[in-house]
mmCIF file of the N, C-alpha and C atoms, coordinates in Angstrom:
data_MODEL
# 
_entry.id   MODEL 
# 
loop_
_atom_site.group_PDB 
_atom_site.id 
_atom_site.type_symbol 
_atom_site.label_atom_id 
_atom_site.label_alt_id 
_atom_site.label_comp_id 
_atom_site.label_asym_id 
_atom_site.label_entity_id 
_atom_site.label_seq_id 
_atom_site.pdbx_PDB_ins_code 
_atom_site.Cartn_x 
_atom_site.Cartn_y 
_atom_site.Cartn_z 
_atom_site.occupancy 
_atom_site.B_iso_or_equiv 
_atom_site.pdbx_formal_charge 
_atom_site.auth_seq_id 
_atom_site.auth_comp_id 
_atom_site.auth_asym_id 
_atom_site.auth_atom_id 
_atom_site.pdbx_PDB_model_num 
ATOM 1   N N  . MET A 1 1  ? 123.579 103.902 150.153 1.00 0.00 ? 1  MET A N  1 
ATOM 2   C CA . MET A 1 1  ? 122.895 103.541 149.182 1.00 0.00 ? 1  MET A CA 1 
ATOM 3   C C  . MET A 1 1  ? 123.405 104.209 147.680 1.00 0.00 ? 1  MET A C  1 
ATOM 4   N N  . LEU A 1 2  ? 123.917 105.415 147.780 1.00 0.00 ? 2  LEU A N  1 
ATOM 5   C CA . LEU A 1 2  ? 124.534 106.164 146.474 1.00 0.00 ? 2  LEU A CA 1 
ATOM 6   C C  . LEU A 1 2  ? 126.068 105.331 146.261 1.00 0.00 ? 2  LEU A C  1 
ATOM 7   N N  . ARG A 1 3  ? 126.513 105.093 147.228 1.00 0.00 ? 3  ARG A N  1 
ATOM 8   C CA . ARG A 1 3  ? 127.891 104.547 147.336 1.00 0.00 ? 3  ARG A CA 1 
ATOM 9   C C  . ARG A 1 3  ? 127.822 103.084 146.442 1.00 0.00 ? 3  ARG A C  1 
ATOM 10  N N  . GLN A 1 4  ? 126.850 102.308 146.927 1.00 0.00 ? 4  GLN A N  1 
ATOM 11  C CA . GLN A 1 4  ? 126.561 101.057 146.403 1.00 0.00 ? 4  GLN A CA 1 
ATOM 12  C C  . GLN A 1 4  ? 126.032 101.201 144.785 1.00 0.00 ? 4  GLN A C  1 
ATOM 13  N N  . ARG A 1 5  ? 125.443 102.051 144.584 1.00 0.00 ? 5  ARG A N  1 
ATOM 14  C CA . ARG A 1 5  ? 124.792 102.371 143.209 1.00 0.00 ? 5  ARG A CA 1 
ATOM 15  C C  . ARG A 1 5  ? 126.329 102.728 142.285 1.00 0.00 ? 5  ARG A C  1 
ATOM 16  N N  . ALA A 1 6  ? 127.098 103.570 142.823 1.00 0.00 ? 6  ALA A N  1 
ATOM 17  C CA . ALA A 1 6  ? 128.201 103.889 142.151 1.00 0.00 ? 6  ALA A CA 1 
ATOM 18  C C  . ALA A 1 6  ? 129.149 102.488 141.856 1.00 0.00 ? 6  ALA A C  1 
ATOM 19  N N  . ALA A 1 7  ? 129.400 101.697 142.895 1.00 0.00 ? 7  ALA A N  1 
ATOM 20  C CA . ALA A 1 7  ? 130.157 100.522 142.711 1.00 0.00 ? 7  ALA A CA 1 
ATOM 21  C C  . ALA A 1 7  ? 129.656 99.667  141.990 1.00 0.00 ? 7  ALA A C  1 
ATOM 22  N N  . ARG A 1 8  ? 128.346 99.544  141.770 1.00 0.00 ? 8  ARG A N  1 
ATOM 23  C CA . ARG A 1 8  ? 127.445 98.544  140.705 1.00 0.00 ? 8  ARG A CA 1 
ATOM 24  C C  . ARG A 1 8  ? 127.854 99.053  139.495 1.00 0.00 ? 8  ARG A C  1 
ATOM 25  N N  . ARG A 1 9  ? 127.741 100.389 139.228 1.00 0.00 ? 9  ARG A N  1 
ATOM 26  C CA . ARG A 1 9  ? 128.090 100.966 137.854 1.00 0.00 ? 9  ARG A CA 1 
ATOM 27  C C  . ARG A 1 9  ? 129.588 101.255 137.479 1.00 0.00 ? 9  ARG A C  1 
ATOM 28  N N  . GLY A 1 10 ? 130.279 101.073 138.641 1.00 0.00 ? 10 GLY A N  1 
ATOM 29  C CA . GLY A 1 10 ? 131.759 101.168 138.310 1.00 0.00 ? 10 GLY A CA 1 
ATOM 30  C C  . GLY A 1 10 ? 132.481 102.678 138.105 1.00 0.00 ? 10 GLY A C  1 
ATOM 31  N N  . VAL A 1 11 ? 131.464 103.350 138.582 1.00 0.00 ? 11 VAL A N  1 
ATOM 32  C CA . VAL A 1 11 ? 131.886 104.735 138.671 1.00 0.00 ? 11 VAL A CA 1 
ATOM 33  C C  . VAL A 1 11 ? 132.181 105.474 140.068 1.00 0.00 ? 11 VAL A C  1 
ATOM 34  N N  . PRO A 1 12 ? 133.021 106.549 140.154 1.00 0.00 ? 12 PRO A N  1 
ATOM 35  C CA . PRO A 1 12 ? 133.650 107.086 141.406 1.00 0.00 ? 12 PRO A CA 1 
ATOM 36  C C  . PRO A 1 12 ? 132.271 107.745 142.013 1.00 0.00 ? 12 PRO A C  1 
ATOM 37  N N  . PHE A 1 13 ? 132.436 107.782 143.354 1.00 0.00 ? 13 PHE A N  1 
ATOM 38  C CA . PHE A 1 13 ? 131.355 108.444 144.223 1.00 0.00 ? 13 PHE A CA 1 
ATOM 39  C C  . PHE A 1 13 ? 132.446 109.193 144.927 1.00 0.00 ? 13 PHE A C  1 
ATOM 40  N N  . VAL A 1 14 ? 132.636 110.373 144.910 1.00 0.00 ? 14 VAL A N  1 
ATOM 41  C CA . VAL A 1 14 ? 133.694 111.048 145.699 1.00 0.00 ? 14 VAL A CA 1 
ATOM 42  C C  . VAL A 1 14 ? 133.088 112.360 146.366 1.00 0.00 ? 14 VAL A C  1 
ATOM 43  N N  . LEU A 1 15 ? 133.409 112.698 147.546 1.00 0.00 ? 15 LEU A N  1 
ATOM 44  C CA . LEU A 1 15 ? 133.035 114.124 148.124 1.00 0.00 ? 15 LEU A CA 1 
ATOM 45  C C  . LEU A 1 15 ? 134.057 115.032 147.361 1.00 0.00 ? 15 LEU A C  1 
ATOM 46  N N  . LEU A 1 16 ? 133.505 116.145 146.878 1.00 0.00 ? 16 LEU A N  1 
ATOM 47  C CA . LEU A 1 16 ? 134.250 117.183 146.263 1.00 0.00 ? 16 LEU A CA 1 
ATOM 48  C C  . LEU A 1 16 ? 134.700 118.353 147.228 1.00 0.00 ? 16 LEU A C  1 
ATOM 49  N N  . ARG A 1 17 ? 133.400 118.777 148.085 1.00 0.00 ? 17 ARG A N  1 
ATOM 50  C CA . ARG A 1 17 ? 133.490 119.753 149.040 1.00 0.00 ? 17 ARG A CA 1 
ATOM 51  C C  . ARG A 1 17 ? 132.468 119.910 150.173 1.00 0.00 ? 17 ARG A C  1 
ATOM 52  N N  . HIS A 1 18 ? 132.582 120.424 151.384 1.00 0.00 ? 18 HIS A N  1 
ATOM 53  C CA . HIS A 1 18 ? 131.564 120.715 152.191 1.00 0.00 ? 18 HIS A CA 1 
ATOM 54  C C  . HIS A 1 18 ? 131.108 121.844 151.850 1.00 0.00 ? 18 HIS A C  1 
ATOM 55  N N  . GLY A 1 19 ? 129.985 122.202 151.988 1.00 0.00 ? 19 GLY A N  1 
ATOM 56  C CA . GLY A 1 19 ? 129.245 123.535 151.735 1.00 0.00 ? 19 GLY A CA 1 
ATOM 57  C C  . GLY A 1 19 ? 128.791 123.895 153.034 1.00 0.00 ? 19 GLY A C  1 
ATOM 58  N N  . GLY A 1 20 ? 127.992 125.067 153.085 1.00 0.00 ? 20 GLY A N  1 
ATOM 59  C CA . GLY A 1 20 ? 127.493 125.539 154.280 1.00 0.00 ? 20 GLY A CA 1 
ATOM 60  C C  . GLY A 1 20 ? 126.462 124.691 154.688 1.00 0.00 ? 20 GLY A C  1 
ATOM 61  N N  . ARG A 1 21 ? 125.436 124.296 154.042 1.00 0.00 ? 21 ARG A N  1 
ATOM 62  C CA . ARG A 1 21 ? 124.479 123.207 154.397 1.00 0.00 ? 21 ARG A CA 1 
ATOM 63  C C  . ARG A 1 21 ? 124.325 122.238 153.611 1.00 0.00 ? 21 ARG A C  1 
ATOM 64  N N  . HIS A 1 22 ? 125.158 121.937 152.613 1.00 0.00 ? 22 HIS A N  1 
ATOM 65  C CA . HIS A 1 22 ? 125.187 120.992 151.516 1.00 0.00 ? 22 HIS A CA 1 
ATOM 66  C C  . HIS A 1 22 ? 126.426 120.363 151.342 1.00 0.00 ? 22 HIS A C  1 
ATOM 67  N N  . ASP A 1 23 ? 126.638 119.088 151.110 1.00 0.00 ? 23 ASP A N  1 
ATOM 68  C CA . ASP A 1 23 ? 127.852 118.495 150.434 1.00 0.00 ? 23 ASP A CA 1 
ATOM 69  C C  . ASP A 1 23 ? 127.849 118.291 149.195 1.00 0.00 ? 23 ASP A C  1 
ATOM 70  N N  . VAL A 1 24 ? 128.893 118.341 148.458 1.00 0.00 ? 24 VAL A N  1 
ATOM 71  C CA . VAL A 1 24 ? 128.883 118.148 146.919 1.00 0.00 ? 24 VAL A CA 1 
ATOM 72  C C  . VAL A 1 24 ? 129.667 116.933 146.546 1.00 0.00 ? 24 VAL A C  1 
ATOM 73  N N  . PHE A 1 25 ? 129.331 116.111 145.942 1.00 0.00 ? 25 PHE A N  1 
ATOM 74  C CA . PHE A 1 25 ? 129.607 114.671 145.499 1.00 0.00 ? 25 PHE A CA 1 
ATOM 75  C C  . PHE A 1 25 ? 129.926 114.780 144.141 1.00 0.00 ? 25 PHE A C  1 
ATOM 76  N N  . LEU A 1 26 ? 130.753 113.877 143.433 1.00 0.00 ? 26 LEU A N  1 
ATOM 77  C CA . LEU A 1 26 ? 130.772 113.522 142.349 1.00 0.00 ? 26 LEU A CA 1 
ATOM 78  C C  . LEU A 1 26 ? 130.395 112.041 142.051 1.00 0.00 ? 26 LEU A C  1 
ATOM 79  N N  . PHE A 1 27 ? 129.454 111.856 141.189 1.00 0.00 ? 27 PHE A N  1 
ATOM 80  C CA . PHE A 1 27 ? 128.800 110.437 140.923 1.00 0.00 ? 27 PHE A CA 1 
ATOM 81  C C  . PHE A 1 27 ? 128.970 110.398 139.616 1.00 0.00 ? 27 PHE A C  1 
ATOM 82  N N  . GLY A 1 28 ? 130.350 109.646 139.206 1.00 0.00 ? 28 GLY A N  1 
ATOM 83  C CA . GLY A 1 28 ? 130.681 109.491 137.684 1.00 0.00 ? 28 GLY A CA 1 
ATOM 84  C C  . GLY A 1 28 ? 131.152 110.950 137.322 1.00 0.00 ? 28 GLY A C  1 
ATOM 85  N N  . SER A 1 29 ? 130.350 111.359 136.342 1.00 0.00 ? 29 SER A N  1 
ATOM 86  C CA . SER A 1 29 ? 130.627 112.625 135.923 1.00 0.00 ? 29 SER A CA 1 
ATOM 87  C C  . SER A 1 29 ? 129.504 113.761 136.351 1.00 0.00 ? 29 SER A C  1 
ATOM 88  N N  . GLU A 1 30 ? 128.883 113.471 137.020 1.00 0.00 ? 30 GLU A N  1 
ATOM 89  C CA . GLU A 1 30 ? 127.576 114.193 137.490 1.00 0.00 ? 30 GLU A CA 1 
ATOM 90  C C  . GLU A 1 30 ? 128.045 114.581 139.016 1.00 0.00 ? 30 GLU A C  1 
ATOM 91  N N  . ARG A 1 31 ? 127.818 116.087 138.894 1.00 0.00 ? 31 ARG A N  1 
ATOM 92  C CA . ARG A 1 31 ? 127.868 116.437 140.395 1.00 0.00 ? 31 ARG A CA 1 
ATOM 93  C C  . ARG A 1 31 ? 126.635 116.616 141.160 1.00 0.00 ? 31 ARG A C  1 
ATOM 94  N N  . ILE A 1 32 ? 126.684 116.395 142.001 1.00 0.00 ? 32 ILE A N  1 
ATOM 95  C CA . ILE A 1 32 ? 125.309 116.063 143.224 1.00 0.00 ? 32 ILE A CA 1 
ATOM 96  C C  . ILE A 1 32 ? 125.469 116.723 144.480 1.00 0.00 ? 32 ILE A C  1 
ATOM 97  N N  . GLU A 1 33 ? 124.696 117.641 144.662 1.00 0.00 ? 33 GLU A N  1 
ATOM 98  C CA . GLU A 1 33 ? 124.551 118.509 146.010 1.00 0.00 ? 33 GLU A CA 1 
ATOM 99  C C  . GLU A 1 33 ? 123.459 117.637 146.864 1.00 0.00 ? 33 GLU A C  1 
ATOM 100 N N  . ILE A 1 34 ? 123.953 117.239 148.050 1.00 0.00 ? 34 ILE A N  1 
ATOM 101 C CA . ILE A 1 34 ? 123.007 116.485 149.136 1.00 0.00 ? 34 ILE A CA 1 
ATOM 102 C C  . ILE A 1 34 ? 123.141 117.549 150.382 1.00 0.00 ? 34 ILE A C  1 
ATOM 103 N N  . PRO A 1 35 ? 122.032 117.666 150.796 1.00 0.00 ? 35 PRO A N  1 
ATOM 104 C CA . PRO A 1 35 ? 121.755 118.511 151.981 1.00 0.00 ? 35 PRO A CA 1 
ATOM 105 C C  . PRO A 1 35 ? 122.273 117.676 153.071 1.00 0.00 ? 35 PRO A C  1 
ATOM 106 N N  . ARG A 1 36 ? 122.852 118.458 154.175 1.00 0.00 ? 36 ARG A N  1 
ATOM 107 C CA . ARG A 1 36 ? 123.302 117.736 155.369 1.00 0.00 ? 36 ARG A CA 1 
ATOM 108 C C  . ARG A 1 36 ? 122.405 117.963 156.559 1.00 0.00 ? 36 ARG A C  1 
ATOM 109 N N  . HIS A 1 37 ? 121.105 117.742 156.431 1.00 0.00 ? 37 HIS A N  1 
ATOM 110 C CA . HIS A 1 37 ? 119.957 117.879 157.256 1.00 0.00 ? 37 HIS A CA 1 
ATOM 111 C C  . HIS A 1 37 ? 119.783 116.575 157.994 1.00 0.00 ? 37 HIS A C  1 
ATOM 112 N N  . ARG A 1 38 ? 119.224 116.456 159.239 1.00 0.00 ? 38 ARG A N  1 
ATOM 113 C CA . ARG A 1 38 ? 119.087 115.269 159.881 1.00 0.00 ? 38 ARG A CA 1 
ATOM 114 C C  . ARG A 1 38 ? 118.023 114.292 159.022 1.00 0.00 ? 38 ARG A C  1 
ATOM 115 N N  . GLU A 1 39 ? 117.127 114.869 158.683 1.00 0.00 ? 39 GLU A N  1 
ATOM 116 C CA . GLU A 1 39 ? 115.997 114.408 157.644 1.00 0.00 ? 39 GLU A CA 1 
ATOM 117 C C  . GLU A 1 39 ? 115.791 115.153 156.352 1.00 0.00 ? 39 GLU A C  1 
ATOM 118 N N  . ILE A 1 40 ? 115.783 114.460 155.366 1.00 0.00 ? 40 ILE A N  1 
ATOM 119 C CA . ILE A 1 40 ? 115.390 115.218 153.974 1.00 0.00 ? 40 ILE A CA 1 
ATOM 120 C C  . ILE A 1 40 ? 113.927 114.656 153.586 1.00 0.00 ? 40 ILE A C  1 
ATOM 121 N N  . ARG A 1 41 ? 113.210 115.418 152.778 1.00 0.00 ? 41 ARG A N  1 
ATOM 122 C CA . ARG A 1 41 ? 111.963 114.712 152.369 1.00 0.00 ? 41 ARG A CA 1 
ATOM 123 C C  . ARG A 1 41 ? 112.169 113.928 151.178 1.00 0.00 ? 41 ARG A C  1 
ATOM 124 N N  . GLU A 1 42 ? 111.084 112.908 151.236 1.00 0.00 ? 42 GLU A N  1 
ATOM 125 C CA . GLU A 1 42 ? 111.147 111.710 150.491 1.00 0.00 ? 42 GLU A CA 1 
ATOM 126 C C  . GLU A 1 42 ? 111.288 112.047 148.954 1.00 0.00 ? 42 GLU A C  1 
ATOM 127 N N  . MET A 1 43 ? 110.726 113.247 148.514 1.00 0.00 ? 43 MET A N  1 
ATOM 128 C CA . MET A 1 43 ? 110.566 113.672 147.185 1.00 0.00 ? 43 MET A CA 1 
ATOM 129 C C  . MET A 1 43 ? 112.173 113.895 146.868 1.00 0.00 ? 43 MET A C  1 
ATOM 130 N N  . LEU A 1 44 ? 112.791 114.610 147.739 1.00 0.00 ? 44 LEU A N  1 
ATOM 131 C CA . LEU A 1 44 ? 114.030 114.970 147.513 1.00 0.00 ? 44 LEU A CA 1 
ATOM 132 C C  . LEU A 1 44 ? 115.082 114.033 147.273 1.00 0.00 ? 44 LEU A C  1 
ATOM 133 N N  . ALA A 1 45 ? 114.945 112.947 148.044 1.00 0.00 ? 45 ALA A N  1 
ATOM 134 C CA . ALA A 1 45 ? 115.781 111.800 148.239 1.00 0.00 ? 45 ALA A CA 1 
ATOM 135 C C  . ALA A 1 45 ? 115.377 111.007 146.890 1.00 0.00 ? 45 ALA A C  1 
ATOM 136 N N  . ARG A 1 46 ? 114.252 110.942 146.413 1.00 0.00 ? 46 ARG A N  1 
ATOM 137 C CA . ARG A 1 46 ? 113.983 110.276 145.068 1.00 0.00 ? 46 ARG A CA 1 
ATOM 138 C C  . ARG A 1 46 ? 114.722 110.888 144.064 1.00 0.00 ? 46 ARG A C  1 
ATOM 139 N N  . SER A 1 47 ? 114.445 112.063 144.050 1.00 0.00 ? 47 SER A N  1 
ATOM 140 C CA . SER A 1 47 ? 115.103 113.226 142.946 1.00 0.00 ? 47 SER A CA 1 
ATOM 141 C C  . SER A 1 47 ? 116.620 112.916 142.805 1.00 0.00 ? 47 SER A C  1 
ATOM 142 N N  . ILE A 1 48 ? 117.383 112.905 144.208 1.00 0.00 ? 48 ILE A N  1 
ATOM 143 C CA . ILE A 1 48 ? 118.734 112.845 144.234 1.00 0.00 ? 48 ILE A CA 1 
ATOM 144 C C  . ILE A 1 48 ? 119.266 111.320 143.484 1.00 0.00 ? 48 ILE A C  1 
ATOM 145 N N  . ILE A 1 49 ? 118.389 110.218 144.125 1.00 0.00 ? 49 ILE A N  1 
ATOM 146 C CA . ILE A 1 49 ? 118.656 108.929 143.465 1.00 0.00 ? 49 ILE A CA 1 
ATOM 147 C C  . ILE A 1 49 ? 118.205 108.947 141.997 1.00 0.00 ? 49 ILE A C  1 
ATOM 148 N N  . ARG A 1 50 ? 117.279 109.402 141.464 1.00 0.00 ? 50 ARG A N  1 
ATOM 149 C CA . ARG A 1 50 ? 116.887 109.524 140.250 1.00 0.00 ? 50 ARG A CA 1 
ATOM 150 C C  . ARG A 1 50 ? 118.072 110.185 139.356 1.00 0.00 ? 50 ARG A C  1 
ATOM 151 N N  . SER A 1 51 ? 118.549 111.392 139.756 1.00 0.00 ? 51 SER A N  1 
ATOM 152 C CA . SER A 1 51 ? 119.554 112.118 138.836 1.00 0.00 ? 51 SER A CA 1 
ATOM 153 C C  . SER A 1 51 ? 120.810 111.100 138.854 1.00 0.00 ? 51 SER A C  1 
ATOM 154 N N  . CYS A 1 52 ? 121.207 110.425 140.098 1.00 0.00 ? 52 CYS A N  1 
ATOM 155 C CA . CYS A 1 52 ? 122.102 109.301 139.714 1.00 0.00 ? 52 CYS A CA 1 
ATOM 156 C C  . CYS A 1 52 ? 121.927 108.364 138.536 1.00 0.00 ? 52 CYS A C  1 
ATOM 157 N N  . ASP A 1 53 ? 120.827 107.629 138.856 1.00 0.00 ? 53 ASP A N  1 
ATOM 158 C CA . ASP A 1 53 ? 120.373 106.731 137.923 1.00 0.00 ? 53 ASP A CA 1 
ATOM 159 C C  . ASP A 1 53 ? 120.320 107.129 136.516 1.00 0.00 ? 53 ASP A C  1 
ATOM 160 N N  . ASP A 1 54 ? 120.017 108.416 136.130 1.00 0.00 ? 54 ASP A N  1 
ATOM 161 C CA . ASP A 1 54 ? 119.870 108.952 134.698 1.00 0.00 ? 54 ASP A CA 1 
ATOM 162 C C  . ASP A 1 54 ? 121.156 109.287 134.242 1.00 0.00 ? 54 ASP A C  1 
ATOM 163 N N  . GLY A 1 55 ? 122.276 109.175 134.934 1.00 0.00 ? 55 GLY A N  1 
ATOM 164 C CA . GLY A 1 55 ? 123.912 109.806 134.592 1.00 0.00 ? 55 GLY A CA 1 
ATOM 165 C C  . GLY A 1 55 ? 124.250 108.510 133.405 1.00 0.00 ? 55 GLY A C  1 
ATOM 166 N N  . LYS A 1 56 ? 125.006 109.141 132.597 1.00 0.00 ? 56 LYS A N  1 
ATOM 167 C CA . LYS A 1 56 ? 125.469 108.383 131.427 1.00 0.00 ? 56 LYS A CA 1 
ATOM 168 C C  . LYS A 1 56 ? 126.510 107.392 131.683 1.00 0.00 ? 56 LYS A C  1 
ATOM 169 N N  . ASP A 1 57 ? 127.340 107.556 132.796 1.00 0.00 ? 57 ASP A N  1 
ATOM 170 C CA . ASP A 1 57 ? 128.386 106.763 132.995 1.00 0.00 ? 57 ASP A CA 1 
ATOM 171 C C  . ASP A 1 57 ? 128.015 105.262 133.499 1.00 0.00 ? 57 ASP A C  1 
ATOM 172 N N  . GLY A 1 58 ? 128.510 104.483 132.925 1.00 0.00 ? 58 GLY A N  1 
ATOM 173 C CA . GLY A 1 58 ? 128.222 102.962 133.140 1.00 0.00 ? 58 GLY A CA 1 
ATOM 174 C C  . GLY A 1 58 ? 127.090 102.360 132.644 1.00 0.00 ? 58 GLY A C  1 
ATOM 175 N N  . SER A 1 59 ? 126.252 103.341 131.870 1.00 0.00 ? 59 SER A N  1 
ATOM 176 C CA . SER A 1 59 ? 125.079 102.939 131.324 1.00 0.00 ? 59 SER A CA 1 
ATOM 177 C C  . SER A 1 59 ? 125.100 101.863 130.591 1.00 0.00 ? 59 SER A C  1 
# 
């Protein structure tokens, strides 16, 4: 879903590094930390998506 949003906005979505329990991605100019759990809570998922949508790149 985040890759599709980045493609629509014309911004890069790149894995920066694997952390202990999180992966760090670059979404445009925003650094996004995404947990690598089997399931994440809906509120966290919405927060991650909102932080990507609130970015300034391509808006």
